[in-house]
N, C-alpha and C positions, 0 to 999 in steps of 0.2 A: 461177479466180483465177490471176494471173500472178506468178511469182517471178523477179526479176532478180538472178541470182547474181553478176553483174558488180559490182553495187552492194554486195552482201554481202561479196564478196572485197576490195573497196577498204576497207570498214569494218574488216575483219579485219586487213588489212595495217597499218592505222593503230593498231588495238588491239595488235597484236604490237609495233609500234614503241614504244608507251607502256609495255608490260610490260617490254621490254628496257631502256628509259630509266630506269624507276623501280626496277629490280631491286636496285641497290646501296643504295637509299635506305631500305629497310625490311626487316623480317623476311620471309623467303621464305614466301609463303602456299601451301605445297605440301608433299608428303611429304619427310621427311629433314631433316638439319641445315642451319641457315642458311648456314654457311661452307663447306659441302662442294661439290665440283663437280657440275654438273648432268649427270645420266646419262640423263634421258629428258624429252622435251618432249611433253606430251599435249594434243591439241586435242579436248576432249570437247564433246558437243552433245546437244540434245534438240529435238524438234519437235512432239510430240503433246500432252503435258500442259502444256508451255510451250515457248517458242522461245528458245534461247540458245546461245552458244558460249563455252567457257572455255578459256583457255590456262594450263596448269599445269606448273610446273617441278618435277621430281622429283630430289632429291639423294641418295636412298637408295643405299647401295653395291650392292644387288641389286635395283634398280628393275626392275619388270616389268609386264606387262599383267595387272594384278590388280584393277583398279577403285579403287585407293586415291585416285585423283584426285577421285573423287566427293565426298570429304569437304572439298574446297576449291573448290567451285563458286562460291559467292556472291561472294567477293572477287576472282575472276578472270574473271567472265563479262560479256558484253554481250548484250543482248536482241535477238531477231529475232521479234517478236510476229506478223509476217505468216506465218511458217512454221507456227505453231500454227493460225492462222486458215485457211490453205490446207488443212492436214491435216483440220481439223474439217469443212470444207465437203466434202472428199473422203469422209471417213468417214461423216458423218451424212447428206449429201445426194447423194453420188455425183457431185460436180462435179469434173471432171478439173482437174489443175494444169498450166498452161502455164509452161514454164521457159525462161529465157534463161541458158545456161551461161556460165561465165567467159570462154570463148573466143568468145562471141557466137553460138554455134550454138543452134538452137531444139530443144526437146524437149517431150514431153507425158507426164505421169504419168497414166495412164488411170484411169477411174472404178472399175475393179476392182483397182487396184493395192493391194498389201499394205504393211504398215509397213516391211518389209524393202526394198521397192522404193523408197519415199520416202527411207528412210535411206541407201540406196546412192547415189542422185543427190546428196543433200546431202553425204554423206561423201566422195565422190570430189572434189567441189568444194573441200571443206576440205583434203583431201590435197594438191591442187594448190597451194593457198595456202601450206600449211606447207612443201612442198618448194621452192616458188619463193622463199619467205622465206629458207630456208637457202642456196639457190644464189646469191641476191643478197647474201649476207653479212650479213643482218639480225640474225643471232644471234652475229656474230663478237665482239662486246664482252662477251659473257657468259662466265662461268667454266665452259666446257663440258668434260666428260670426253672422252677421245679417241674413244670409241665411243658418243657420245650418240645415243640412238635417238629417232626421230620416230614418234609414235603418233596415230592418229585413232580415236576410239571413241564410238559412240552410247551415251547414258546407260543404256539398257536392253539393250544388246548386240546391236541389230539390224544394226550394221555395225562392222567393225573392220579396221584396216590398220596395218602398221608397216613401216618401211624395212629392218628386220632380220628380218622374219618368215621369209625364205627360209632362214635358218640352221636352222630346224626345221620343214620343210614338212609333216611328218606329225604335228605336235604335236596339233592339234585332233582329227584322226581317231583317233590312238592313245588320247587321253583318252576320247573317246566310246566306242570299242570296249571299253575297260576297264570303263566304267560299264554298258555294254549286256549284257555277259556272254552268257548263252544266251537272252536275251529273245525272239529271233526264233522259238524253238521253242515258245513258250507260246501259249495261246489269248488272245483279245482281253482278257478280264478279267485274265488273268495278266500280260499286257504292261502294262496300266494300273497294276496293283498294283506291278509292278516299278519303273516310272518314278516312281510316287508315293513309293515307299520311297527312291529316289535323291534326290528333292527334299526329303524329310524330313531326310535326312542333311545335305544342303546347308543347309537352313533352320536346323538345329541347330548348324551350324559343325563338323560331325563328318566331312565329306568331306575326303579328303587334299588339301592345298593344291595348286593348279595354276594357272598363268597362263592356262589355256584354259577354265576352268570357266564364265566368263561367256558365252563364245561357244558352248560346248557346251550350255548351258541352252537356247539357241534351237533346237538340233537336237532336244533332248529334247521340247520343246513342239511342234515340227513333227511328231514321231512321235505325240504325244498328239492333236494336231489331226486327223491322218489316221485315228486310231482312232475318231473321230467322237463321236456323242452319248453312248455309254456312259462316256466319260471325264469328262463335265461334273460330275455329282454327286460322284464321288470327288475331283475337283479342288476343288470348293467345300468339302467336308469337310476337305480339307487346309488351305485358307485359314482356315476357321473355327477350327481348332486354334491358329493363330498370331495370330488377329485381336485377342486380348486382350493381346498383347505389344507393347511400344514398338518402333517401326521404326527408332529411332536410339539410339545408346549415350550420348547426351547431349542437351542442350536449350539454347536461348538463355537467357541471354546468353553461354554458353560459345562460344568462337570456333570451335574445331575439334572435330567429332565425326563418327562414321562411321555408315553404314547398318548395321543389324543384318543378319546373313546371311539371315534369313527374308524380308526385304523384296522382293528381286528375284524369287525364285521365286513368292512370293504374288501379286505384281502381274502377272507373266506368266500365272499361272493365271487371274486375273480377266480379263485381256485375251482369253484364249481363250474364256472363258464369254461375254464381251461379244459376240463374233463368232459365237456358236454357234446362235442362234435357239431355244434351249431354254427356252421360256416355260411351264414347268410349275409347279404349286403347290409341289412340293418344292424346285425351284430358287429360287422366290420366297422361300420360308420360310428357306432357307439364306442367301440374300443379305441378308435383313432381320436375321437373327441375326448375321451377320458385321458388318453395319453397327452394330448395337447394341453388340456387344463392342468394336469398334474405337473407337466414339465414347466409351465409358467411359474407355478408357486415354488417348485423345487430349485429352479435355476438361480433363485436368490438365496439359497441356503448352502451351508458348508457340509451338512449331513442330510442327504436326500432321504425321503420316505421310499417305500417300496411299491407304491401304486404304479409308477412308470415301468418298473421292471416286470410287474405281473401283467400289466396290460400288454407289454411287448411279448411276454411269454405266450399269452393267449393268441395274439395275432400270428406268431410263429407256429404255434401248434395247430390252429384251426385253418390257417391259410398258408400251408407249408411252402408252396411254390412261389409265393409272392413276398414273404417277409423273412428276414434272417433271424437267427437266435440272438437274444440281447447280449450285449457286452457291457459288463458293469465294472466300475472302479471298486477294488476290493475293500477299501476302507470308508468310502463315502456313499456307496450305492448309486452313484451317478450313472445314468444310461449313456454310455459313450457313443453308441452308434444310432442316436436318435435320428440323425439326418437320413439314414437309410429307410426309416419308417415314414418320415415326413415327406420324402420325395415321391412316394408312391401315389399314383393318381387315384 
């Protein structure tokens, strides 16, 4: 499939112009008070579960790279459905993605590319759009703070950039080192247990706040991925513990609500399982139990979380002849064909 990021860039410049034009006309759909200066402009995006880009203005006095923009996606986003289609073809069929970059150069995202590889290509294009909008004075009419930061961040943390990240170049490394402790001295099982405990603290919201936690999670799961098959079952047991909890602290028609701390690590764990090839009876039983628990809590909601969808993707990927691909409601995330999974012996 071919992605023309020149067209995407043009659409985003138009979207930015509309966001700037409309800013004084309504309440700020972003973190912070409506009448405070803008201290951070975040361009958030996603390409795997859905394709979209959101431009979020952050007026908090201590605005930082902490993922708060994720609570304001819906009113600030435009869709790029071809991004998801391209990624699905890459992930499920191994079809490489041909890309025309914003400068007209050609690139290929190979069939063995990871989510991080796709996120980087898209993220760098978004970075260039955001920087050029600033340099062209597109934000000049906004009430910007003197040190307003520009940030680009993928929804699940697969890519991150800020024009002020050089102020603390060792931030992510220091955060990771503090969480790692003496893990390198442990055997494989001990290393897995260590990282699962770290993720448990993050899921419970008990880990000390840090603007780097979202990015560091990717490093942790890279370590777990390298530890291989022994990590799969512990990761699924971790997800199962949280599957019966709501993934958001509110529900529609409430306008603003946040992802629960457990959602991001739980979904990253399921992504790792999805790519693991661990098609054992124990893995199947755990995935079915996760799905059952998450369906119970989500069936009472108007906006579903994504654990049901990802557990379904795992079953369909690992047990191809037994389970269908998930069918989701476009706006609610509801797993429409749950009965097809539940009916399996």
